[in-house]
Every structure is written in structure tokens, then in C-alpha cells.
N, C-alpha and C positions, 0 to 999 in steps of 0.2 A: 719485266716488261708489263706495262699496264694494259688491262683489257679495255677496249673502247666502250664508252657509255652505251652506245647503240647496241652492242652485243649483250651487255649486262641487262638492259631493259628488255631486249628480245627474249633472253633466257628466262627472266622472271615471268613474262607474259606466257611464254610457251609452257613453263612449269605448271602454271595455274590453269591455263586454257583461256579464261576470260575473267576480267576484273574491271573495276572503274579506274579512271585516271587518278582519283583521290587515293584509292587503295594502293595503286602502284607507287605513287609519290611517297606515301607513308612507308611502304616497304623499302624503297630506296633510301629514305631518310634514316630508317632504323638500321640499315647497313652502313651508314656513315657517308652516304653520297648526298651532298647538298647541291642541288642543281637549280639554277635560276629558272623562273617560269618560261621565259622566252626560249632558252636553250632546250628545256624539257619539251615544249611544243614542237620545236624544230626537229628534235630526235624522233618524236612520234610521227611527224610528217614524213621524215626520211624513211622510216620503217614501213609506213603505209605506201609510199611511192615504190619502194622495193618489192612490195607485195607480200611482206612478211606478217603484217598485222592488218586488222580492220578496225577503224575508229568510227564510232557512231554516237551522235548526241542522244542522251537519255532525257536529261532535263536541261534547263537553261545553263546550269553551271557544272554539269556532270556528263562525262563521256564513257561509253563502254568500249573497252579495248579487248580484242580477241585475236588469238594467234590463228593464222591461216595454215591449215594442214593440207598439203597437196598429196593426194593419194595417187600412187602410180598404178595405172591400169595395166593389167597383164593381158597381153594378146595371146589367145589360145593357139592360134596358128603359128605364131613365132615360137612359142614354147615347143610345139610339136616338131617344127623344123629344126630347132636347136637339138632336141633329143635325137632325131634321125641323123643329124650331122655327127653327133657324138658317137652314136652306134656305128655309123659308117667308118668313122675315123678309127675306132677301136677294132673293127673287123678288118681293117686294112693291114694290120700286123699279122705276119705269118705265125701260125701255131696258136693264135688267140682263140679261146673258146669261152663262151659265157653260159 
């Protein structure tokens, strides 16, 4: 089963964090993936629409591609509630002592 090009491109960008479109294209070519320019641009656009990467123009002919990392915010109150529920559940068994 072949891995879709979109996943391959995203994995490369995520691995490095940020690179230019030229560097990414060279990296893909060195891996044996020859992608026409229009398809390459479409794949980058798809990934940007999905919110996985950010593409910004650096110069007239070069773009900066960055992986977007979503940090999951931990709610302290939810954590406390979860701990209390676990303790209450464990305490509900007869003969359980901690």
C-alpha cells in the first residue's frame, strides 16, 4: 500500500519543523519522488487548508513552510475532577485501603 504524497510531504516538514519549498522539493527528489510543480503546489495548498502547515512567501521565488504544532491545553480543574472521580471510584470497593 502506497503512502499518499500529502502524508510524505507533511512528515518531512514535521520532521524538520521549517524549511523552504526548494529544500523540501530537493528532499523529495532525493527520495525518488518526482512531483510536477502544479501537483506539488496543490499538495502544499491542501496541507495548508487542513491546518497542518503554514506557507509564507520569503522572496519572489521562495516560500517558507512550517509545521503547525497544536499544543493541547490542560485544564487544571478537569484534572482535579478526574483525580477525585478516580479516588471515589477506588474507594467505592469494600475493603479497599490506600
